[in-house]
C-alpha positions in Angstrom: 22.7 77.6 -63.3 22.0 79.6 -60.4 24.6 82.0 -59.1 26.3 81.0 -55.4 24.1 83.8 -53.7 21.2 82.5 -54.6 22.2 78.7 -53.8 23.3 79.9 -50.6 20.0 81.8 -49.8 17.9 78.5 -50.9 19.9 76.3 -48.5 20.0 78.6 -45.6 15.9 79.0 -45.6 15.1 75.4 -46.4 15.1 74.6 -42.6 12.7 77.6 -41.8 10.5 76.3 -44.8 10.3 72.8 -43.5 9.3 73.9 -40.2 6.1 76.0 -41.9 5.5 73.6 -44.6 1.9 72.3 -43.7 1.1 76.1 -43.3 2.6 77.4 -46.6 0.7 74.2 -48.8 -2.4 75.0 -46.7 -2.3 78.6 -48.0 -1.1 77.8 -51.2 -3.6 75.3 -52.5 -6.7 77.3 -52.0 -4.9 80.5 -53.5 -4.1 78.5 -56.4 -7.8 77.3 -57.0 -9.1 80.8 -56.5 -6.7 82.4 -58.8 -6.8 79.7 -61.6 -9.8 77.5 -61.3 -8.9 75.9 -64.5 -6.2 73.8 -62.9 -9.0 72.2 -60.5 -9.3 68.9 -62.9 -5.7 68.2 -62.4 -6.0 67.8 -58.6 -7.5 64.7 -56.8 -9.7 66.2 -54.6 -9.6 63.0 -52.2 -5.7 63.3 -51.9 -6.5 67.2 -51.2 -8.7 66.5 -48.1 -6.4 63.6 -46.8 -3.5 66.2 -47.2 -1.2 63.7 -48.9 -1.0 66.0 -52.3 0.0 69.0 -50.1 2.6 66.9 -48.2 3.9 65.8 -51.6 4.4 69.0 -52.9 6.0 70.3 -49.8 8.6 67.1 -49.8 9.5 67.8 -53.6 9.9 71.5 -53.2 12.1 71.1 -50.0 14.1 68.2 -51.4 14.8 70.3 -54.5 16.2 73.2 -52.1 18.0 71.1 -50.2 20.0 69.5 -53.0 19.7 72.8 -55.0 23.7 72.5 -55.4 23.6 68.7 -56.2 20.6 67.9 -58.6 21.9 64.7 -59.0 20.6 63.5 -55.9 17.0 63.8 -56.8 17.2 62.5 -60.3 14.8 59.6 -59.5 12.2 62.1 -57.6 12.3 64.2 -60.8 11.4 61.2 -63.0 8.7 60.2 -61.1 7.4 63.7 -61.2 7.8 64.2 -64.8 5.6 61.1 -65.7 2.9 62.3 -63.3 2.9 65.5 -64.8 2.8 63.8 -68.5 0.1 61.7 -67.3 -2.0 64.4 -66.5 -1.0 66.3 -69.6 0.4 69.3 -67.5 1.3 72.4 -69.9 4.2 74.6 -69.6 2.2 77.7 -68.6 0.7 76.0 -65.6 4.1 75.9 -64.1 3.6 80.1 -64.0 0.4 79.9 -62.2 1.8 77.4 -59.4 5.0 79.4 -59.0 3.1 82.7 -58.6 0.7 81.4 -56.1 3.7 79.2 -54.0 5.8 82.8 -53.7 2.6 84.5 -52.3 2.1 81.7 -50.0 5.5 81.8 -48.5 5.4 85.5 -48.3 2.0 85.2 -46.6 3.1 82.5 -44.3 6.3 83.6 -43.3 5.7 87.4 -43.1 8.4 89.9 -42.7 10.9 86.9 -42.5 10.3 86.4 -46.1 12.5 89.5 -47.5 12.5 90.5 -51.0 16.3 88.8 -51.3 14.8 85.5 -50.1 11.5 85.8 -52.3 13.8 86.7 -55.4 16.0 83.8 -54.6 13.1 81.3 -54.3 11.7 82.8 -57.7 14.8 81.9 -59.5 14.8 78.4 -57.8 11.7 77.8 -59.0 12.3 78.8 -62.3 15.1 76.6 -62.9 13.1 73.9 -61.6 10.0 74.6 -63.8 12.7 74.8 -66.8 14.2 71.4 -66.0 10.7 69.6 -65.6 9.2 71.1 -68.7 12.2 70.2 -70.9 12.0 66.5 -69.4 8.0 66.4 -69.9 8.5 67.6 -73.6 10.8 64.7 -74.2 8.5 62.3 -72.8 5.1 64.0 -74.9 7.3 63.8 -77.9 8.2 60.2 -77.4 4.6 58.9 -76.6 3.3 60.8 -79.6 6.2 59.6 -82.2 6.2 55.9 -81.2 4.0 53.5 -83.3 0.3 53.8 -82.1 1.2 56.6 -80.0 -0.5 59.9 -79.6 -0.4 63.4 -77.5 -3.4 64.8 -75.3 -6.8 63.2 -75.2 -7.6 60.1 -77.5 -11.4 58.9 -77.6 -11.6 55.3 -76.5 -14.7 53.1 -76.7 -15.7 50.9 -74.0 -16.0 47.3 -75.4 -16.7 45.0 -72.9 -16.4 45.1 -69.0 -15.9 42.3 -66.7 -16.6 41.7 -62.7 -13.1 40.6 -61.1 -14.3 40.7 -58.1 -17.2 42.0 -55.5 -15.4 45.4 -55.8 -13.3 45.2 -58.9 -14.3 45.7 -62.7 -12.1 45.4 -65.5 -12.8 47.9 -68.5 -11.7 47.0 -72.2 -10.9 50.2 -74.0 -10.5 50.3 -77.7 -9.5 53.6 -79.8 -12.6 55.2 -81.4 -10.6 55.6 -84.4 -9.8 52.1 -84.9 -5.7 52.8 -85.1 -2.9 50.9 -83.4 -1.9 51.2 -79.8 1.6 51.9 -78.5 3.8 49.3 -76.9 3.3 50.3 -73.4 5.4 48.4 -70.5 4.1 46.2 -67.9 3.3 48.4 -64.9 2.4 51.6 -66.4 -0.9 53.3 -66.2 -3.6 55.4 -68.4 -5.3 58.4 -67.2 -8.9 58.6 -67.7 -10.5 62.0 -68.3 -14.2 62.4 -67.5 -16.7 64.3 -65.7 -17.7 63.3 -62.3 -21.4 63.2 -60.7 -21.1 67.0 -60.1 -20.1 67.8 -63.9 -16.5 68.7 -62.9 -13.9 67.3 -65.6 -11.6 64.9 -63.5 -8.5 62.9 -64.2 -7.7 59.8 -62.8 -4.7 57.3 -63.3 -5.7 53.4 -63.5 -3.0 50.8 -63.9 -2.8 48.7 -67.2 -4.0 45.4 -66.2 -3.0 43.3 -69.2 0.0 42.9 -71.7 0.5 44.9 -74.4 -0.1 43.9 -78.1 -3.8 43.6 -77.8 -6.8 45.4 -79.6 -7.6 47.0 -76.6 -5.9 48.5 -73.4 -7.7 46.9 -69.9 -7.7 48.7 -66.8 -9.1 47.1 -63.8 -11.0 49.5 -61.4 -11.9 49.1 -57.4 -15.2 50.7 -56.6 -14.1 53.1 -53.7 -16.9 54.3 -51.2 -16.4 58.0 -51.7 -14.5 57.7 -55.1 -16.4 60.0 -57.4 -14.7 58.9 -60.5 -14.4 55.1 -59.8 -18.1 54.9 -59.0 -18.9 57.0 -62.1 -17.1 54.4 -64.0 -18.9 51.5 -62.4 -22.4 52.9 -62.4 -22.3 54.6 -65.6 -19.6 53.5 -68.3 -21.0 50.7 -70.3 -20.3 48.9 -73.5 -20.6 51.5 -76.6 -20.1 54.5 -74.3 -16.5 56.7 -75.1 -14.3 58.1 -72.8 -11.1 60.0 -73.1 -7.7 58.6 -72.3 -4.3 60.1 -72.0 -1.1 57.8 -73.2 0.3 55.5 -70.9 2.8 56.7 -68.3 4.8 55.6 -65.4 8.2 54.3 -64.4 7.1 51.3 -62.1 8.1 48.8 -65.0 9.1 45.4 -65.0 12.8 44.6 -65.2 13.3 41.8 -67.3 16.7 39.6 -66.4 17.4 36.3 -65.2 16.4 37.0 -61.5 13.5 35.4 -60.1 10.5 37.6 -60.4 8.6 38.2 -56.9 5.2 40.0 -57.5 3.8 40.7 -53.9 0.3 42.6 -54.1 -2.5 43.3 -51.8 -6.2 44.3 -52.9 -6.4 46.5 -55.9 -2.6 46.4 -55.9 -2.9 43.2 -57.9 -3.5 45.2 -61.4 -0.1 46.1 -62.8 1.2 43.0 -61.3 -1.3 40.9 -63.6 0.2 42.8 -66.7 3.8 42.0 -65.4 2.7 38.2 -65.2 1.0 38.3 -68.3 4.0 39.8 -70.0 6.7 37.2 -68.5 4.3 33.9 -68.2 6.1 32.3 -71.0 9.6 33.1 -70.5 10.4 30.6 -68.3 11.6 33.0 -65.8 10.9 31.9 -62.3 7.7 33.9 -60.9 6.3 33.9 -57.4 3.3 35.4 -57.5 2.0 36.3 -53.7 -1.6 37.9 -53.3 -3.3 39.1 -50.0 -7.0 39.7 -50.1 -9.9 39.5 -47.5 -11.4 36.2 -49.1 -12.2 34.8 -52.3 -15.1 37.5 -52.9 -12.6 40.3 -52.9 -9.9 38.3 -54.6 -9.5 39.5 -58.5 -8.1 37.4 -61.1 -7.7 34.3 -59.1 -8.9 31.9 -61.9 -6.8 33.7 -64.2 -3.6 33.3 -62.1 -4.4 29.7 -61.3 -4.9 28.8 -65.1 -1.4 30.4 -65.4 0.4 28.4 -62.9 -1.5 25.3 -64.0 0.0 25.5 -67.3 3.1 27.0 -66.6 6.1 25.4 -64.6 8.0 28.5 -63.6 4.9 30.3 -62.0 3.7 29.5 -58.4 0.8 31.2 -56.7 0.4 31.6 -53.1 -2.7 33.6 -51.6 -3.1 35.0 -47.8 -6.7 35.8 -46.8 -7.4 38.2 -43.8 -11.0 37.4 -43.3 -11.8 34.3 -44.9 -15.2 32.5 -45.3 -15.8 28.7 -44.5 -15.8 28.3 -48.6 -12.2 30.0 -48.8 -9.0 27.7 -49.4 -6.0 30.1 -49.2 -2.4 29.1 -48.5 -2.4 31.1 -45.0 -4.7 33.4 -43.2 -3.9 36.6 -41.7 -1.6 38.9 -42.8 2.0 39.1 -44.7 5.0 38.7 -42.2 8.4 38.2 -42.6 8.3 34.4 -42.0 5.5 33.8 -44.6 7.5 35.7 -47.2 10.7 34.1 -46.5 9.2 30.6 -47.4 7.9 31.7 -50.6 11.7 33.1 -52.0 15.1 31.9 -52.6 17.2 31.5 -49.7 19.8 33.7 -51.2 17.3 36.6 -51.9 18.4 37.5 -55.2 15.2 38.6 -56.5 13.3 41.3 -58.3 11.0 42.3 -55.6 7.8 44.0 -56.5 5.0 45.0 -54.2 2.0 47.2 -54.4 -1.2 47.6 -52.2 -3.0 49.9 -49.6 -0.3 52.0 -47.7 -0.6 49.6 -44.3 0.2 46.7 -46.9 3.2 48.7 -48.3 4.5 49.9 -45.0 4.8 46.2 -43.8 6.2 44.8 -47.4 8.9 47.3 -47.6 9.9 46.4 -43.9 10.1 42.5 -44.8 12.0 43.3 -47.8 14.8 45.0 -45.8 14.4 42.5 -43.2 15.2 39.9 -45.5 18.3 41.3 -46.9 16.8 42.0 -50.5 19.2 44.3 -52.3 17.5 47.8 -52.0 18.2 48.3 -55.9 15.8 45.2 -56.4 13.1 46.5 -54.3 10.3 48.0 -56.5 7.1 49.8 -55.5 4.8 52.5 -56.3 2.2 54.2 -54.6 -1.5 55.1 -55.8 -1.4 58.8 -55.5 1.0 61.0 -54.3 4.5 59.7 -52.9 4.3 59.0 -49.0 7.3 58.0 -46.8 6.7 54.0 -46.0 9.4 53.9 -43.5 10.2 55.8 -40.4 
């Protein structure tokens, strides 16, 4: 527990750090990578270039500082950070490196304004935050390791087969090289793939699990991104019989099982965790509304699978929206998702579990629509690919 003087200093300096947040993170990351190059594999350099990762770090630290005397306010954020860190296999000693560089960046950016008193207060605050995260992460590591079929750290998997789901999305069926059991992950969680990119740099990437648990394999379905070093590596070089190291399933964007209708609204490759959820709930009798937005049939992954489930299960309805249909396409609607379109696909009372996932513009629209329709906030569920960003103004 921090003393009252430290808490007062932290809260008093948060506004100043907010003003200089971008400058601090711009100084921090080059400093961290120069002093501790061993941490590079844990950071997505694409997100670094876009500025989303620095922004995520700044938002997290500032939210912690602003709520330093009411940490219960950031419980949900801490849970997401813990899951992300565990998915990357972050170790306790890495917190020390990050903390030292962060304090150096604050000092270098604020100059004389960053007095010893202020730096010492933030050092204590960061130490408290690190202790909270390390303890919570160790609990998740132990759970992952001790559950049936579970493991800790990297585990070797063999690619059993690969299937093209669309012109840009391929599914990879991964089986454990040791032939042992797999853990009962939750629909909506993801795996982390550890491999060398084209430049020989070890990288880690999260990919949603796209099938139900209880199989002899774990399946990820990956979109080939034009500049994606890892996605292109997987598409071009990972073939049946090849091995890849994998970290245990993680993530808190998981399926809630209850009697409410389930709405799965997805765009593009955002369909992958929704397929896992659909496969888990298909035989439950629960009312499921599956709505997918794609460019056209060539870009539409898992269409035949969803159609087959809708044909054989009365509780499942499928609805497709294409933004660029060809003459051969037969979507239910053309253009983009809208309040009117979604309203027609869900119950009038709006008492649903509303899940959505896709590219950021799609998600901005989906969240706005969900709120305009009056869906209860606690029943709106979403997750970003990559660092958390603000979806609404």
